matplotlib code that plots the C-alpha trace (Angstrom):
import matplotlib.pyplot as plt

x = [-17.6, -14.0, -12.6, -9.5, -11.5, -13.3, -12.4, -13.8, -15.3, -17.1, -18.3, -20.0, -21.7, -23.2, -24.3, -25.4, -27.5, -28.9, -27.1, -25.4, -26.1, -23.3, -23.9, -24.2, -20.6, -19.4, -20.1, -18.3, -15.3, -15.9, -16.3, -13.4, -11.4, -11.9, -11.2, -7.8, -6.3, -5.4, -2.9, -2.0, -1.9, -2.6, -5.6, -4.9, -8.5, -11.5, -14.8, -17.6, -20.4, -19.4, -18.7, -22.2, -23.9, -22.6, -23.3, -27.2, -27.2, -25.3, -27.7, -30.9, -29.3, -28.8, -32.7, -33.3, -31.5, -28.7, -25.7, -22.7, -19.2, -16.2, -15.3, -18.9, -19.4, -15.8, -14.1, -10.7, -7.9, -6.5, -2.8, -3.0, -1.0, -3.7, -6.4, -9.7, -12.0, -13.0, -10.8, -7.9, -4.3, -1.6, 1.3, 2.1, 3.3, 2.5, 2.8, -0.4, -1.6, -4.9, -4.8, -8.2, -7.9, -10.6, -10.4, -9.7, -6.9, -7.9, -7.1, -9.5, -11.9, -12.0, -12.3, -15.1, -17.0, -16.4, -18.4, -15.7, -16.1, -13.1, -13.4, -10.0, -6.7, -3.5, -0.2, 2.8, 6.3, 6.1, 5.6, 6.4, 10.0, 10.8, 11.1, 8.9, 6.6, 8.1, 8.8, 5.2, 4.7, 1.5, 2.5, 4.2, 2.2, 2.9, 3.2, -0.4, 1.7, 4.1, 3.3, 6.7, 7.9, 7.4, 5.1, 7.5, 6.9, 6.7, 2.8, 2.5, -0.2, -2.0, -0.4, -1.3, -4.9, -5.2, -3.1, -5.2, -8.5, -9.7, -10.2, -10.5, -7.5, -6.0, -3.9, -0.5, 2.4, 5.5, 8.4, 11.6, 9.5, 7.0, 4.2, 6.1, 8.9, 5.5, 3.9, 6.8, 6.9, 3.2, 2.5, 0.3, 0.4, 1.5, 2.1, 4.1, 2.8, 4.8, 5.8, 2.8, 0.2, -1.5, -2.4, -0.4, -2.9, -3.9, -1.1, 1.1, 4.9, 8.0, 10.1, 8.4, 10.3, 9.6, 6.6, 3.6, 0.2, -0.8, -2.7, -2.4, -4.7, -4.7, -4.9, -3.2, -7.2, -7.9, -4.8, -5.9, -9.2, -7.8, -5.5, -8.1, -9.9, -7.2, -4.6, -5.6, -4.5, -5.4, -5.1, -4.5, -1.2, 1.5, 3.6, 0.1, 0.8, -1.9, -1.6, -4.7, -6.0, -6.2, -8.6, -6.0, -8.6, -9.6, -6.0, -4.9, -5.6, -3.5, -0.4, 2.7, 4.6, 7.4, 8.2, 11.3, 12.5, 15.9, 17.4, 19.9, 23.2, 23.7, 20.2, 21.5, 24.1, 25.8, 24.1, 21.0, 18.6, 19.4, 15.4, 14.9, 17.5, 16.3, 12.5, 13.7, 14.9, 11.9, 9.6, 11.7, 11.6, 7.3, 7.8, 10.2, 7.1, 4.4, 6.9, 8.8, 12.1, 14.4, 18.3, 20.9, 21.0, 23.0, 22.4, 25.6, 24.9, 22.6, 25.5, 24.9, 21.2, 21.2, 23.2, 21.5, 18.1, 19.3, 20.4, 17.8, 14.8, 16.4, 16.8, 13.4, 12.0, 13.8, 12.5, 8.5, 8.5, 10.1, 6.5, 5.5, 7.0, 4.2, 2.4, 0.0, -1.1, -0.3, 1.6, 2.8, 4.4, 5.1, 8.1, 9.4, 10.7, 9.6, 12.9, 12.2, 8.8, 9.7, 12.3, 10.6, 7.5, 9.9, 11.7, 8.7, 6.3, 8.9, 10.6, 13.9, 14.2, 12.0, 14.7, 17.7, 16.3, 16.3, 19.5, 21.0, 18.9, 19.5, 23.7, 23.1, 21.5, 23.9, 26.2, 29.3, 27.8, 25.3, 27.3, 29.1, 26.5, 22.6, 23.9, 26.0, 23.1, 20.7, 23.5, 23.9, 20.2, 20.2, 22.9, 20.8, 17.4, 19.7, 20.6, 17.0, 16.5, 19.6, 18.2, 14.8, 16.4, 16.9, 13.9, 10.3, 10.5, 12.8, 12.6, 14.2, 13.2, 11.5, 13.9, 16.7, 15.4, 11.9, 10.5, 13.1, 12.0, 10.3, 13.2, 16.2, 17.1, 16.1, 19.9, 21.0, 19.6, 22.1, 21.0, 17.3, 17.6, 19.5, 16.3, 14.6, 18.2, 16.0, 13.1, 14.9, 16.2, 12.5, 11.6, 14.7, 14.2, 10.3, 9.1, 6.1, 6.8, 5.1, 5.9, 3.9, 3.8, 5.9, 6.4, 7.2, 10.5, 12.7, 11.0, 7.4, 7.2, 6.2, 8.8, 8.1, 8.8, 9.5, 8.8, 9.7, 8.5, 9.6, 7.5, 3.6, 4.0, 1.8, -0.7, 2.6, 3.5, -0.4, -0.7, 2.7, 2.1, -1.8, -0.4, 2.2, -0.8, -2.7, -0.1, 0.6, 3.4, 2.1, 1.8, 5.1]
y = [-7.8, -7.5, -4.1, -5.2, -6.1, -2.4, 1.3, 4.1, 5.5, 2.3, 1.8, 5.0, 4.6, 1.1, 3.6, 6.3, 3.7, 1.4, -1.6, -2.0, 0.1, 1.6, -0.5, -3.6, -2.7, -1.9, -5.0, -6.7, -4.4, -5.6, -9.1, -9.1, -7.6, -10.3, -13.0, -11.8, -9.5, -11.3, -12.9, -9.5, -7.1, -4.2, -2.4, -1.2, -0.7, -0.3, 1.9, -0.7, 0.7, 4.5, 3.4, 1.5, 4.2, 7.1, 4.3, 3.9, 7.9, 7.9, 5.1, 7.5, 10.6, 8.5, 7.1, 11.0, 11.6, 13.5, 14.2, 11.8, 13.1, 11.2, 9.5, 9.1, 5.8, 4.9, 2.5, 4.3, 3.7, 6.1, 5.6, 5.9, 8.8, 11.0, 12.4, 11.6, 12.6, 10.2, 7.4, 6.1, 7.5, 5.4, 6.0, 2.3, 3.3, 2.1, 6.0, 6.7, 3.4, 5.4, 8.1, 9.9, 13.1, 15.9, 16.9, 15.3, 16.1, 18.3, 15.9, 13.3, 15.7, 16.4, 13.2, 12.7, 16.2, 14.3, 11.3, 8.7, 6.4, 5.6, 1.7, 1.8, 2.9, 1.3, -0.7, 1.6, 1.7, 3.7, 7.2, 6.6, 5.6, 2.6, 1.3, -2.3, -2.1, -4.3, -1.4, -0.8, -1.5, -4.2, -6.5, -6.3, -6.0, -8.3, -8.2, -9.6, -10.7, -12.9, -13.1, -13.6, -10.4, -6.7, -4.3, -1.5, 1.4, 3.4, 2.9, -0.4, -0.5, 1.3, -0.1, -3.5, -3.1, -1.1, -4.3, -6.7, -5.1, -4.6, -0.9, 1.2, 3.5, 4.7, 7.5, 7.4, 10.0, 9.8, 11.7, 9.7, 7.4, 5.9, 6.2, 5.5, 3.1, 0.4, 1.4, -0.5, -3.3, -4.1, -3.1, -0.3, 3.6, 6.0, 9.9, 12.0, 15.7, 18.9, 19.6, 21.9, 20.9, 18.7, 20.5, 18.5, 19.6, 16.4, 14.6, 13.7, 15.2, 13.1, 15.1, 18.5, 19.7, 16.4, 15.2, 15.2, 13.1, 11.3, 8.5, 4.8, 3.7, 0.7, 3.2, 6.2, 8.4, 7.6, 8.9, 12.3, 12.1, 11.9, 14.5, 16.8, 16.3, 16.5, 19.0, 23.0, 26.0, 25.2, 28.4, 25.4, 24.7, 27.6, 25.5, 25.3, 27.0, 28.9, 27.0, 26.0, 22.6, 21.6, 19.7, 16.8, 14.0, 16.2, 16.1, 12.5, 11.3, 14.9, 12.8, 13.1, 12.8, 15.6, 15.8, 15.4, 12.7, 12.6, 9.6, 10.2, 8.4, 8.3, 6.2, 3.3, 1.9, -1.2, -3.6, -2.6, -6.3, -7.4, -7.6, -3.6, -2.4, -4.5, -3.6, 0.2, 0.3, -1.5, 1.0, 3.9, 2.3, 2.6, 6.1, 6.7, 4.8, 7.5, 9.8, 11.3, 12.8, 10.3, 11.9, 11.8, 13.9, 14.1, 15.1, 15.1, 15.4, 11.7, 10.1, 12.9, 12.1, 9.4, 11.1, 14.2, 12.8, 11.1, 14.3, 16.1, 14.0, 12.7, 16.2, 17.0, 14.2, 14.9, 17.9, 16.7, 13.7, 16.0, 16.4, 12.8, 13.3, 11.6, 15.0, 16.3, 13.3, 9.5, 7.0, 8.0, 5.5, 6.9, 7.3, 8.7, 12.1, 13.5, 12.3, 8.9, 9.1, 10.8, 8.4, 4.9, 6.8, 7.2, 4.1, 1.9, 4.1, 4.2, 1.4, 0.9, 2.5, 5.9, 5.5, 5.3, 8.3, 10.4, 9.7, 10.7, 13.7, 15.0, 14.6, 16.3, 19.2, 19.6, 22.2, 21.4, 19.4, 21.6, 23.2, 20.0, 17.9, 19.7, 22.9, 21.5, 18.9, 21.8, 23.8, 20.3, 19.9, 23.3, 21.8, 18.6, 21.3, 22.9, 19.7, 19.2, 22.8, 22.2, 19.4, 20.6, 23.4, 20.6, 17.7, 18.0, 14.6, 12.7, 8.9, 6.5, 2.9, 3.7, 1.1, -0.9, -4.5, -6.3, -6.1, -8.3, -10.5, -9.9, -9.9, -9.7, -6.6, -5.5, -6.2, -4.3, -0.4, 0.9, -1.5, -0.6, 2.9, 2.0, 0.7, 4.4, 5.7, 6.7, 7.9, 10.8, 13.2, 14.2, 14.8, 17.0, 18.7, 19.4, 17.6, 15.7, 12.3, 9.0, 5.9, 2.9, -0.9, -1.7, -5.4, -8.3, -9.4, -13.3, -13.5, -12.5, -9.5, -6.3, -3.7, 0.1, 2.8, 6.2, 9.5, 13.1, 16.4, 19.9, 22.1, 21.7, 20.0, 17.0, 17.1, 16.5, 13.8, 11.8, 12.8, 10.8, 7.9, 7.4, 7.2, 4.8, 2.8, 3.0, 1.7, -1.7, -0.6, -1.4, -5.6, -5.3]
z = [4.3, 3.9, 3.5, 1.7, -1.2, -1.4, -1.3, 0.6, -2.7, -3.3, 0.0, 0.6, -2.9, -1.6, 1.6, -0.9, -2.6, -0.2, -0.8, 3.3, 6.1, 7.9, 11.2, 9.0, 8.2, 11.7, 13.3, 10.8, 11.2, 14.9, 14.0, 12.4, 15.1, 17.3, 15.1, 13.9, 15.9, 19.2, 16.8, 15.1, 18.1, 15.9, 18.3, 22.0, 22.6, 20.8, 21.3, 20.1, 21.3, 20.4, 16.5, 16.7, 17.7, 15.5, 12.8, 13.8, 13.5, 10.3, 8.6, 9.9, 8.2, 5.0, 5.4, 5.5, 2.3, 3.9, 1.1, 2.0, 2.2, 0.6, 3.9, 5.5, 7.4, 6.4, 9.7, 10.4, 13.2, 14.9, 16.9, 20.5, 20.6, 19.5, 21.9, 21.4, 24.3, 26.8, 25.8, 26.8, 25.2, 26.3, 23.6, 24.1, 27.9, 31.2, 32.4, 30.8, 30.7, 32.8, 30.8, 29.7, 27.7, 27.9, 24.5, 21.0, 18.3, 15.8, 13.0, 14.5, 14.9, 11.2, 10.2, 12.8, 11.1, 7.7, 9.3, 9.8, 12.2, 14.3, 16.0, 17.9, 18.9, 17.5, 19.3, 18.4, 20.0, 23.3, 22.5, 19.1, 19.7, 17.4, 14.4, 14.7, 17.1, 19.7, 21.9, 23.2, 27.0, 26.4, 23.3, 19.9, 17.1, 13.8, 10.3, 8.6, 5.8, 8.1, 11.9, 12.3, 11.2, 12.7, 10.8, 11.5, 13.4, 15.4, 13.7, 13.1, 14.3, 12.2, 9.4, 10.3, 10.8, 7.3, 5.7, 7.8, 6.0, 9.6, 8.6, 5.6, 6.3, 9.8, 10.6, 12.3, 13.1, 11.2, 13.5, 10.9, 8.9, 11.3, 8.3, 5.6, 7.0, 8.4, 5.2, 2.8, 5.2, 5.4, 1.7, 1.9, 1.1, 3.9, 3.2, 5.8, 4.5, 4.5, 8.4, 9.4, 6.8, 9.3, 12.8, 16.1, 18.3, 20.2, 19.1, 22.1, 21.4, 20.6, 18.9, 18.4, 15.1, 13.6, 14.5, 11.7, 11.4, 7.8, 6.6, 5.7, 3.1, 0.2, -2.4, -3.3, -3.9, -0.5, 0.8, -1.3, 0.8, 3.9, 3.2, 2.1, 5.4, 7.8, 6.2, 6.8, 9.0, 12.9, 15.4, 18.4, 16.8, 16.6, 14.0, 11.9, 8.0, 6.3, 3.0, 1.6, 1.1, -2.9, -4.5, -4.9, -5.8, -8.3, -9.9, -9.9, -13.2, -14.5, -16.5, -15.3, -18.6, -18.6, -14.7, -13.8, -10.7, -9.2, -8.4, -5.1, -5.8, -1.8, -1.1, -3.5, -0.6, 0.3, 2.5, 0.9, 0.0, -3.8, -4.4, -2.8, -5.7, -8.6, -7.6, -7.2, -10.4, -12.3, -10.7, -12.0, -15.5, -14.7, -14.0, -17.3, -19.0, -18.0, -19.7, -16.2, -17.2, -14.4, -13.7, -11.0, -8.3, -5.2, -1.8, -0.2, 3.4, 3.8, 5.5, 8.6, 8.7, 11.5, 14.0, 13.1, 13.5, 16.9, 18.3, 17.3, 18.1, 21.5, 23.1, 22.0, 23.4, 26.8, 27.1, 26.3, 28.4, 31.3, 32.2, 33.4, 36.6, 38.7, 39.8, 36.9, 35.3, 34.5, 36.7, 40.0, 42.1, 45.9, 47.4, 50.6, 49.0, 46.3, 44.5, 45.1, 43.5, 40.3, 40.3, 40.8, 38.4, 36.0, 36.5, 36.4, 33.6, 30.7, 29.0, 27.7, 24.6, 25.9, 28.9, 26.3, 24.0, 27.1, 28.8, 24.8, 25.1, 28.0, 27.5, 23.9, 26.2, 29.3, 30.0, 27.9, 25.6, 24.0, 21.4, 20.4, 19.9, 20.1, 18.3, 15.7, 15.0, 13.8, 11.6, 9.8, 9.4, 7.7, 5.2, 4.5, 4.0, 1.7, -0.2, -1.1, -2.2, -4.6, -5.9, -6.4, -8.6, -11.0, -10.4, -9.5, -7.3, -5.7, -5.6, -3.2, -1.3, 1.2, 3.6, 2.8, 3.7, 3.9, 7.1, 9.6, 12.4, 15.6, 18.3, 15.5, 16.1, 19.7, 21.1, 18.9, 18.7, 15.9, 13.7, 14.4, 14.0, 10.7, 9.3, 8.8, 7.0, 3.7, 5.5, 8.3, 6.1, 4.9, 8.5, 9.4, 5.9, 6.7, 3.6, 2.1, 1.4, 0.0, 0.5, -1.8, -2.9, -5.8, -5.6, -3.3, -2.2, -2.8, 1.0, -0.5, 1.9, 0.5, -0.9, -1.3, -3.1, -1.5, -3.5, -1.8, -3.1, -2.1, 0.5, 0.0, -3.3, -2.0, -5.4, -7.5, -5.2, -5.1, -9.0, -9.5, -7.1, -8.8, -11.8, -11.0, -9.1, -12.4, -14.1, -12.1, -10.0, -7.1, -8.4, -9.9]

ax = plt.figure().add_subplot(projection="3d")
ax.plot(x, y, z, "-o")
ax.set_aspect("equal")
plt.show()
């Protein structure tokens, strides 16, 4: 069965009507992974035996008349920075290559309780630090639309697995655009929820004040179903919010007429691909055709977002990654002294991009530079948040391009870190402000590669985001 041609709802309905067995679908999934993934590189490892056993148990439950949840028997993939008990969590790094956690992350556990079947863990930029999935310590992931191009990052494996039809849906993490940017490059739906909406328990930390888990799917309805499953308060996460989970799937068909959509003038910059600009303008026209009222807004501190992000994120990374010392867990390279053991372990265990960010972050936090860099970045972060608060007094949602270009070629930016960092220029502010955002396809460029449109909402307004995205999808906007 080709999962590109069937939604999760339709798949579960086939299970319910006994038209197909869960085991049959999961076996087909692994056959397709064996056929496609050696060239694609979406997965780091799979869990075939466990997945087939879960499918067998679910088939028996169906035979016994058990009521099925909307995600029962749906094959899913998980970014390999989220723990699953008894299965390696590598974070795409040599330093954690053999690490096997003793507990499962809350978001994954909630999917499994809903009956979803995890088939494997997906590739990523090492410790989620990157925008192309070329920084994995193992191998790069390739874009399913063109194997000479990147899938985006850092959740490139999760995006590619959905775009290639290897799974119905997947989970990624988004620190500065790591769900939305690969969703744009691979032509799928990617959602970054409000900070605190989804528990980070069991997600290996990159930048704790920015990280958030979210889904990749082919339709907006499937994203709504996943969010209804994984969102909600978790006492195991001190940053989890006690905000109720709504019936987002039940409100998708409510019209978007009358909603105010803001277009920030700072997001239409020089250097943006002409095809991207044209497709976003077409998408805005589609939103107007749905009855939305479009008006220009200003987010004046946008120009400082990249510098602000790369000070805050690297500072938090330098703190979070200090735990990988060769003593407690992970790789240990012996040395004549403790200092030598630390040095050799980190030198061999971390890749060049991770080392670069640790150095940047440690410098920003060092005595004499803390106030000039990290503290000032936190103040600018507040200004960026206020920009959005002011804008949301005038509009309900904000529309922007997800990325300034389509997917670039493998190796094109590996020697130019600044150019790579700028590929996230339209997604960083969402994380700095803790807002929810969604990227969805809005056509293709002159190179035939997908283009993504981003919608940003106010805090905890996922329902509004999903509703407008769904209406855009139903209006044919995905294929314009």
